[in-house]
C-alpha positions as a Markdown table, in Angstrom:
| # | Residue | x | y | z |
|---|---|---|---|---|
| 1 | Met | 16.5 | 25.7 | 38.3 |
| 2 | Arg | 13.1 | 27.4 | 38.0 |
| 3 | Lys | 12.8 | 26.5 | 34.3 |
| 4 | Ile | 13.8 | 22.9 | 35.0 |
| 5 | Asn | 11.1 | 22.7 | 37.8 |
| 6 | Lys | 8.5 | 24.1 | 35.4 |
| 7 | Leu | 9.4 | 21.6 | 32.8 |
| 8 | Ser | 9.1 | 18.7 | 35.4 |
| 9 | Val | 5.7 | 19.8 | 36.5 |
| 10 | Phe | 4.5 | 20.3 | 32.9 |
| 11 | Val | 5.7 | 16.8 | 31.8 |
| 12 | Ile | 4.3 | 15.1 | 34.9 |
| 13 | Val | 0.9 | 17.0 | 34.7 |
| 14 | Tyr | 0.7 | 16.1 | 30.9 |
| 15 | Ala | 1.3 | 12.4 | 31.7 |
| 16 | Ile | -1.3 | 12.4 | 34.3 |
| 17 | Leu | -3.9 | 14.0 | 32.2 |
| 18 | Ile | -3.3 | 11.7 | 29.2 |
| 19 | Ser | -3.6 | 8.7 | 31.6 |
| 20 | Ala | -6.7 | 10.2 | 33.1 |
| 21 | Trp | -8.2 | 10.5 | 29.7 |
| 22 | Phe | -7.3 | 7.0 | 28.7 |
| 23 | Ala | -8.7 | 5.5 | 31.7 |
| 24 | Ser | -12.0 | 7.6 | 31.3 |
| 25 | Trp | -12.2 | 6.5 | 27.7 |
| 26 | Leu | -11.7 | 2.8 | 28.6 |
| 27 | Val | -14.3 | 2.8 | 31.5 |
| 28 | Val | -16.8 | 5.7 | 30.5 |
| 29 | Gly | -16.3 | 6.1 | 26.8 |
| 30 | Asp | -19.0 | 8.4 | 25.3 |
| 31 | Ser | -21.2 | 8.6 | 28.4 |
| 32 | Asn | -21.1 | 12.5 | 28.6 |
| 33 | Trp | -20.9 | 15.1 | 26.0 |
| 34 | Trp | -17.6 | 16.6 | 26.7 |
| 35 | Leu | -15.9 | 13.3 | 26.6 |
| 36 | Thr | -17.4 | 12.6 | 23.3 |
| 37 | Leu | -16.0 | 15.8 | 21.9 |
| 38 | Leu | -12.7 | 15.1 | 23.5 |
| 39 | Asn | -12.6 | 11.5 | 22.0 |
| 40 | Arg | -13.0 | 13.1 | 18.6 |
| 41 | Ile | -9.6 | 15.0 | 18.7 |
| 42 | Val | -7.6 | 12.3 | 20.4 |
| 43 | Pro | -4.4 | 12.4 | 18.1 |
| 44 | Tyr | -4.0 | 16.1 | 18.7 |
| 45 | Leu | -3.6 | 15.4 | 22.5 |
| 46 | Phe | -0.3 | 13.7 | 21.8 |
| 47 | Ile | 1.2 | 16.6 | 19.7 |
| 48 | Pro | 3.5 | 17.6 | 22.7 |
| 49 | Ile | 5.3 | 14.2 | 22.7 |
| 50 | Pro | 7.8 | 14.8 | 20.1 |
| 51 | Leu | 8.6 | 18.3 | 21.6 |
| 52 | Phe | 9.2 | 17.0 | 25.1 |
| 53 | Pro | 12.4 | 15.0 | 24.5 |
| 54 | Ile | 14.1 | 18.1 | 22.9 |
| 55 | Leu | 13.3 | 20.2 | 26.0 |
| 56 | Ile | 14.3 | 17.3 | 28.4 |
| 57 | Ile | 17.7 | 16.8 | 26.7 |
| 58 | Arg | 18.3 | 20.5 | 26.8 |
| 59 | Ser | 17.4 | 20.8 | 30.5 |
| 60 | Arg | 19.3 | 17.6 | 31.3 |
| 61 | Gln | 16.3 | 16.3 | 33.0 |
| 62 | Leu | 16.7 | 12.8 | 31.4 |
| 63 | Lys | 14.6 | 11.0 | 34.1 |
| 64 | Leu | 11.5 | 12.8 | 32.7 |
| 65 | Ile | 11.8 | 10.5 | 29.7 |
| 66 | Ile | 10.5 | 7.7 | 31.9 |
| 67 | Val | 7.5 | 9.8 | 32.7 |
| 68 | Leu | 6.7 | 10.2 | 28.9 |
| 69 | Leu | 6.8 | 6.5 | 28.4 |
| 70 | Leu | 3.2 | 6.1 | 29.6 |
| 71 | Pro | 1.6 | 8.6 | 27.0 |
| 72 | Leu | 3.8 | 7.1 | 24.4 |
| 73 | Leu | 2.6 | 3.7 | 25.1 |
| 74 | Ile | -1.1 | 4.9 | 25.1 |
| 75 | Phe | -0.5 | 6.5 | 21.7 |
| 76 | Gly | 1.1 | 3.4 | 20.4 |
| 77 | Ser | -1.8 | 1.2 | 21.6 |
| 78 | Leu | -4.2 | 3.4 | 19.8 |
| 79 | Tyr | -2.5 | 3.8 | 16.5 |
| 80 | His | 0.3 | 1.4 | 16.2 |
| 81 | Pro | -0.8 | -0.3 | 12.8 |
| 82 | Tyr | -0.2 | 3.2 | 11.2 |
| 83 | Leu | 3.0 | 3.9 | 12.9 |
| 84 | Phe | 5.1 | 0.7 | 12.5 |
| 85 | Pro | 5.6 | -0.6 | 8.9 |
| 86 | Lys | 5.4 | -4.3 | 8.1 |
| 87 | Pro | 6.2 | -6.3 | 5.0 |
| 88 | Gly | 3.6 | -6.3 | 2.2 |
| 89 | Gln | 1.9 | -9.4 | 1.2 |
| 90 | Val | 1.9 | -11.2 | -2.1 |
| 91 | Arg | -1.6 | -11.1 | -3.4 |
| 92 | Glu | -3.4 | -14.1 | -5.0 |
| 93 | Arg | -5.2 | -12.2 | -7.7 |
| 94 | Lys | -7.5 | -15.1 | -8.5 |
| 95 | Ser | -9.0 | -15.2 | -5.2 |
| 96 | Glu | -9.3 | -11.5 | -4.7 |
| 97 | Leu | -12.4 | -9.6 | -3.6 |
| 98 | Asn | -12.4 | -5.8 | -4.0 |
| 99 | Val | -14.8 | -3.7 | -2.1 |
| 100 | Met | -15.3 | 0.1 | -2.3 |
| 101 | Thr | -17.2 | 2.4 | 0.2 |
| 102 | Tyr | -17.7 | 5.9 | -1.2 |
| 103 | Asn | -19.7 | 8.9 | 0.0 |
| 104 | Val | -20.6 | 10.6 | -3.1 |
| 105 | Leu | -21.9 | 13.8 | -1.6 |
| 106 | Phe | -25.7 | 14.6 | -1.8 |
| 107 | Ser | -25.1 | 17.9 | -3.8 |
| 108 | Asn | -22.6 | 16.3 | -6.3 |
| 109 | Gln | -23.9 | 16.4 | -9.9 |
| 110 | Asp | -20.7 | 15.2 | -11.6 |
| 111 | Tyr | -22.2 | 11.8 | -12.2 |
| 112 | Glu | -19.7 | 10.9 | -15.0 |
| 113 | Arg | -16.7 | 11.3 | -12.5 |
| 114 | Val | -18.4 | 9.1 | -9.9 |
| 115 | Ala | -18.9 | 6.5 | -12.5 |
| 116 | Asn | -15.4 | 6.6 | -13.8 |
| 117 | Val | -13.9 | 6.3 | -10.4 |
| 118 | Ile | -16.0 | 3.0 | -9.9 |
| 119 | Leu | -15.1 | 1.7 | -13.4 |
| 120 | Thr | -11.4 | 2.5 | -12.9 |
| 121 | Tyr | -11.0 | 0.4 | -9.9 |
| 122 | His | -13.7 | -2.1 | -10.8 |
| 123 | Pro | -14.6 | -3.3 | -7.3 |
| 124 | Asp | -16.7 | -6.4 | -7.0 |
| 125 | Leu | -19.0 | -4.6 | -4.5 |
| 126 | Val | -19.7 | -0.8 | -4.0 |
| 127 | Ala | -21.4 | 0.7 | -1.0 |
| 128 | Leu | -22.5 | 4.3 | -1.8 |
| 129 | Gln | -23.7 | 6.9 | 0.7 |
| 130 | Glu | -25.5 | 10.2 | 0.1 |
| 131 | Val | -26.9 | 9.1 | -3.3 |
| 132 | Gln | -29.6 | 11.2 | -4.9 |
| 133 | Pro | -32.2 | 9.7 | -7.2 |
| 134 | Glu | -30.8 | 11.6 | -10.2 |
| 135 | Met | -27.3 | 10.3 | -9.6 |
| 136 | Met | -28.6 | 6.7 | -9.0 |
| 137 | Ser | -30.4 | 6.8 | -12.4 |
| 138 | Ala | -27.2 | 8.1 | -14.0 |
| 139 | Leu | -25.0 | 5.5 | -12.4 |
| 140 | Ile | -27.4 | 2.6 | -13.2 |
| 141 | Glu | -27.2 | 3.6 | -16.9 |
| 142 | Arg | -23.4 | 4.1 | -16.9 |
| 143 | Leu | -22.5 | 1.1 | -14.9 |
| 144 | Ala | -25.0 | -1.3 | -16.5 |
| 145 | Gly | -22.3 | -3.3 | -18.4 |
| 146 | Glu | -20.3 | -4.2 | -15.3 |
| 147 | Tyr | -22.7 | -3.6 | -12.4 |
| 148 | Pro | -26.1 | -4.9 | -13.5 |
| 149 | Tyr | -27.3 | -5.5 | -9.8 |
| 150 | Phe | -28.1 | -2.7 | -7.6 |
| 151 | Leu | -30.3 | -1.6 | -4.8 |
| 152 | Met | -31.0 | 1.9 | -3.3 |
| 153 | Glu | -32.9 | 2.5 | -0.1 |
| 154 | Thr | -35.7 | 5.1 | 0.4 |
| 155 | Glu | -35.1 | 8.7 | -0.8 |
| 156 | Asn | -33.6 | 11.2 | 1.6 |
| 157 | Ser | -33.2 | 15.0 | 1.1 |
| 158 | Tyr | -29.4 | 14.6 | 1.9 |
| 159 | Gly | -29.0 | 11.5 | -0.2 |
| 160 | Thr | -29.2 | 7.8 | 0.8 |
| 161 | Thr | -27.3 | 4.5 | 0.6 |
| 162 | Ala | -27.1 | 2.2 | -2.2 |
| 163 | Val | -25.3 | -0.9 | -3.4 |
| 164 | Phe | -23.8 | -1.9 | -6.7 |
| 165 | Ser | -22.6 | -5.4 | -7.5 |
| 166 | Arg | -21.1 | -7.4 | -10.3 |
| 167 | Tyr | -22.9 | -10.4 | -9.0 |
| 168 | Ala | -26.6 | -11.3 | -8.6 |
| 169 | Phe | -28.3 | -10.9 | -5.3 |
| 170 | Ser | -29.9 | -13.9 | -3.7 |
| 171 | Glu | -31.6 | -11.7 | -1.2 |
| 172 | Ser | -31.9 | -7.9 | -0.7 |
| 173 | Ser | -33.6 | -5.7 | 1.9 |
| 174 | Val | -33.7 | -2.2 | 3.4 |
| 175 | Leu | -33.0 | -2.1 | 7.1 |
| 176 | Asp | -34.7 | 0.7 | 9.1 |
| 177 | Leu | -32.1 | 2.1 | 11.5 |
| 178 | Asp | -34.7 | 4.2 | 13.5 |
| 179 | Ala | -32.8 | 7.5 | 12.7 |
| 180 | Asp | -31.9 | 9.3 | 9.4 |
| 181 | Arg | -31.1 | 6.9 | 6.6 |
| 182 | Pro | -31.8 | 3.2 | 6.4 |
| 183 | Ala | -29.2 | 0.6 | 5.5 |
| 184 | Val | -29.1 | -1.6 | 2.4 |
| 185 | Val | -28.4 | -5.3 | 3.0 |
| 186 | Val | -27.8 | -7.7 | 0.2 |
| 187 | Lys | -26.6 | -11.3 | -0.1 |
| 188 | Thr | -24.6 | -12.7 | -3.0 |
| 189 | Lys | -22.1 | -15.4 | -3.9 |
| 190 | Ile | -18.6 | -14.8 | -5.1 |
| 191 | Asn | -16.1 | -17.7 | -5.8 |
| 192 | Ser | -18.6 | -20.0 | -4.1 |
| 193 | Gln | -18.6 | -18.0 | -1.0 |
| 194 | Glu | -21.8 | -16.5 | 0.6 |
| 195 | Ile | -21.3 | -12.9 | 1.2 |
| 196 | Thr | -23.7 | -10.5 | 3.1 |
| 197 | Phe | -22.9 | -6.9 | 2.2 |
| 198 | Val | -24.2 | -3.8 | 3.9 |
| 199 | Ala | -24.1 | -0.2 | 3.0 |
| 200 | Ile | -24.7 | 2.3 | 5.9 |
| 201 | His | -24.4 | 5.9 | 6.7 |
| 202 | Leu | -24.6 | 6.7 | 10.4 |
| 203 | Leu | -26.1 | 10.0 | 11.7 |
| 204 | Ala | -23.6 | 12.9 | 11.5 |
| 205 | Tyr | -22.9 | 15.3 | 14.4 |
| 206 | Asn | -23.0 | 18.5 | 12.3 |
| 207 | Leu | -22.3 | 20.6 | 15.3 |
| 208 | Trp | -21.4 | 23.7 | 13.2 |
| 209 | Trp | -25.2 | 24.0 | 12.6 |
| 210 | Thr | -25.9 | 23.8 | 16.3 |
| 211 | Lys | -26.4 | 26.7 | 18.8 |
| 212 | Leu | -23.7 | 26.7 | 21.5 |
| 213 | Lys | -26.2 | 26.2 | 24.2 |
| 214 | Asp | -27.6 | 23.2 | 22.5 |
| 215 | Ile | -24.3 | 21.4 | 22.0 |
| 216 | Pro | -24.3 | 19.1 | 25.0 |
| 217 | Ala | -27.8 | 17.8 | 24.3 |
| 218 | Thr | -27.1 | 17.5 | 20.6 |
| 219 | Val | -24.0 | 15.6 | 21.1 |
| 220 | Met | -25.6 | 13.1 | 23.4 |
| 221 | Glu | -28.7 | 12.7 | 21.3 |
| 222 | Arg | -26.6 | 11.9 | 18.2 |
| 223 | Thr | -24.2 | 9.7 | 20.0 |
| 224 | Val | -27.1 | 7.6 | 21.3 |
| 225 | Asn | -28.6 | 7.4 | 17.8 |
| 226 | Gln | -25.3 | 6.4 | 16.3 |
| 227 | Asn | -24.9 | 3.6 | 18.9 |
| 228 | Arg | -28.4 | 2.5 | 18.2 |
| 229 | Gln | -27.8 | 2.4 | 14.4 |
| 230 | Ala | -24.7 | 0.4 | 14.8 |
| 231 | Ser | -26.3 | -2.0 | 17.1 |
| 232 | Ile | -29.4 | -2.5 | 14.8 |
| 233 | Val | -27.0 | -3.4 | 11.9 |
| 234 | Leu | -25.0 | -5.8 | 13.9 |
| 235 | Asn | -28.0 | -7.5 | 15.4 |
| 236 | Gln | -29.3 | -8.1 | 11.8 |
| 237 | Ile | -26.0 | -9.5 | 10.5 |
| 238 | Ala | -24.0 | -11.0 | 13.3 |
| 239 | Asp | -25.5 | -14.5 | 13.0 |
| 240 | Glu | -25.4 | -14.6 | 9.1 |
| 241 | Glu | -23.3 | -17.5 | 7.7 |
| 242 | Gly | -20.5 | -16.8 | 5.5 |
| 243 | Ile | -18.5 | -13.6 | 4.8 |
| 244 | Ile | -19.8 | -10.4 | 6.2 |
| 245 | Ile | -18.7 | -7.0 | 4.7 |
| 246 | Val | -20.0 | -3.5 | 5.8 |
| 247 | Gly | -19.2 | -0.3 | 3.7 |
| 248 | Cys | -19.8 | 2.6 | 6.3 |
| 249 | Asp | -19.6 | 6.3 | 6.4 |
| 250 | Cys | -19.7 | 6.0 | 10.1 |
| 251 | Asn | -19.3 | 9.7 | 11.0 |
| 252 | Ser | -17.3 | 8.6 | 14.0 |
| 253 | Tyr | -13.7 | 7.9 | 14.7 |
| 254 | Glu | -11.8 | 4.9 | 16.3 |
| 255 | Thr | -12.3 | 6.3 | 19.8 |
| 256 | Ser | -16.1 | 6.5 | 19.4 |
| 257 | Gly | -18.8 | 4.3 | 21.1 |
| 258 | Ser | -20.2 | 3.3 | 17.7 |
| 259 | Tyr | -16.7 | 2.0 | 16.7 |
| 260 | Arg | -16.6 | -0.1 | 19.7 |
| 261 | Ile | -19.9 | -1.6 | 19.0 |
| 262 | Phe | -18.9 | -2.5 | 15.5 |
| 263 | Asp | -15.5 | -3.8 | 16.7 |
| 264 | Gln | -17.2 | -6.5 | 18.8 |
| 265 | Val | -18.5 | -8.3 | 15.8 |
| 266 | Val | -16.5 | -7.1 | 12.7 |
| 267 | Asp | -12.9 | -6.0 | 11.9 |
| 268 | Asn | -11.7 | -2.8 | 10.6 |
| 269 | Ser | -9.8 | -3.7 | 7.4 |
| 270 | Ala | -7.5 | -0.5 | 7.5 |
| 271 | Trp | -6.5 | -1.4 | 11.0 |
| 272 | Asn | -5.6 | -4.9 | 10.3 |
| 273 | Val | -3.7 | -3.9 | 7.1 |
| 274 | Gly | -1.8 | -1.0 | 8.6 |
| 275 | Trp | 1.3 | 0.4 | 7.0 |
| 276 | Leu | 2.7 | -1.9 | 4.4 |
| 277 | Leu | 6.3 | -1.4 | 3.3 |
| 278 | Trp | 5.7 | -2.6 | -0.1 |
| 279 | Gly | 2.9 | -3.9 | -2.1 |
| 280 | Asp | 0.9 | -3.4 | -5.3 |
| 281 | Asn | 0.2 | 0.4 | -5.0 |
| 282 | Leu | -2.7 | 1.2 | -7.2 |
| 283 | Pro | -2.3 | 4.1 | -9.6 |
| 284 | Gly | -4.1 | 7.2 | -8.4 |
| 285 | Ser | -4.3 | 5.9 | -4.7 |
| 286 | Lys | -2.5 | 6.0 | -1.4 |
| 287 | Gln | -2.3 | 3.7 | 1.4 |
| 288 | Asp | -5.0 | 4.5 | 4.1 |
| 289 | Leu | -2.7 | 5.4 | 7.1 |
| 290 | Ser | -4.9 | 8.1 | 8.7 |
| 291 | Leu | -5.0 | 7.9 | 12.4 |
| 292 | Gln | -8.7 | 8.8 | 12.3 |
| 293 | His | -11.3 | 7.5 | 9.9 |
| 294 | Ile | -15.0 | 8.0 | 9.3 |
| 295 | Asp | -15.2 | 5.8 | 6.1 |
| 296 | Tyr | -14.7 | 2.0 | 6.9 |
| 297 | Val | -14.7 | -1.3 | 5.3 |
| 298 | Trp | -15.6 | -3.7 | 8.0 |
| 299 | Tyr | -15.4 | -7.5 | 7.5 |
| 300 | Lys | -15.9 | -10.9 | 9.2 |
| 301 | Asp | -15.0 | -14.5 | 8.4 |
| 302 | Gly | -13.6 | -16.0 | 5.4 |
| 303 | Ile | -11.4 | -13.2 | 4.0 |
| 304 | Thr | -8.1 | -11.4 | 4.9 |
| 305 | Pro | -7.5 | -7.7 | 4.0 |
| 306 | Thr | -4.3 | -7.3 | 1.9 |
| 307 | Gly | -4.5 | -3.6 | 1.2 |
| 308 | Val | -6.7 | -0.6 | 1.9 |
| 309 | Tyr | -6.4 | 2.4 | -0.3 |
| 310 | Lys | -7.8 | 5.9 | -0.5 |
| 311 | Ile | -8.6 | 7.0 | -4.2 |
| 312 | Thr | -7.2 | 10.4 | -4.6 |
| 313 | Asp | -9.9 | 11.2 | -7.2 |
| 314 | Asp | -12.9 | 12.3 | -5.2 |
| 315 | Gly | -15.2 | 12.4 | -8.2 |
| 316 | Gly | -16.6 | 15.7 | -7.0 |
| 317 | Ser | -17.3 | 14.5 | -3.4 |
| 318 | Asp | -16.0 | 15.8 | -0.1 |
| 319 | His | -14.8 | 12.2 | 0.7 |
| 320 | Leu | -12.2 | 10.0 | -0.9 |
| 321 | Pro | -13.4 | 6.7 | -1.9 |
| 322 | Val | -12.0 | 3.8 | 0.1 |
| 323 | Leu | -11.0 | 0.6 | -1.6 |
| 324 | Ala | -10.3 | -2.6 | 0.4 |
| 325 | Ile | -8.7 | -5.6 | -1.3 |
| 326 | Phe | -9.3 | -9.0 | 0.3 |
| 327 | Glu | -7.9 | -12.5 | -0.3 |
| 328 | Ile | -10.7 | -15.1 | 0.0 |
| 329 | Asn | -9.4 | -17.7 | 2.4 |
């Protein structure tokens, strides 16, 4: 009886704590440092859920299953596109738009591998992060045949953002984000559709370089900066006509404040595609079914994502390139 009581208490307390976190996330979000850190490990909070039913059945406390429904529903509401498969879509290749976002790693000197990744999957638009001038020069030369249009923002010691395109720019600019690296914003036209394309790299937390006593202040400072960067980008592009696409190393997960800011204006392609039962799986790639992301292809208006893939060849980077395939409506 004592073991059964302990299990009951444990399950009930767990359900209360998960519900309290969820309510805090909905209402408070990233407004204090410890919640921000907690919000970065959310999937791990649900690890006990598969274990509880086994213990409950063995202890014959079947009513406790009802208590577990609330945490299970919360988990499902956060991650259901990646949990429940749906039929794949037949792609209209003639109206496809392929977009890649790729953090190439500032210290990466394997320029040929990076170029080969891009040329292998031949996206129409490429957003790069952490590009150094030497890599940019090598890519301009190597990609010239297919990607004659490009723009790199101001140099940064840890690499910067850049765009490559198979289509000419009608406008291009560098957008100051008031922290770390600026963003690159270009406009082009594909299949008679006006497209605004943005490459951005939000400020990273990098807490492993932070003294323990400085973590609370550092977390709050970088959260504020991330949120401001996201707001600046969206204020710039929200009223643009036509299709909007953002390739982002956002350095923040789906439970972050900056994600919420983006989500008010643009849609997360991986979330909207989810887990497809079948489809045209690209060689050397896998469906992007991660519960947490930092690399996103956001979009708005005029296009529908039909597949989002992680390219398994990292090209010497510490990130996998992400390729989003859209149908132009």
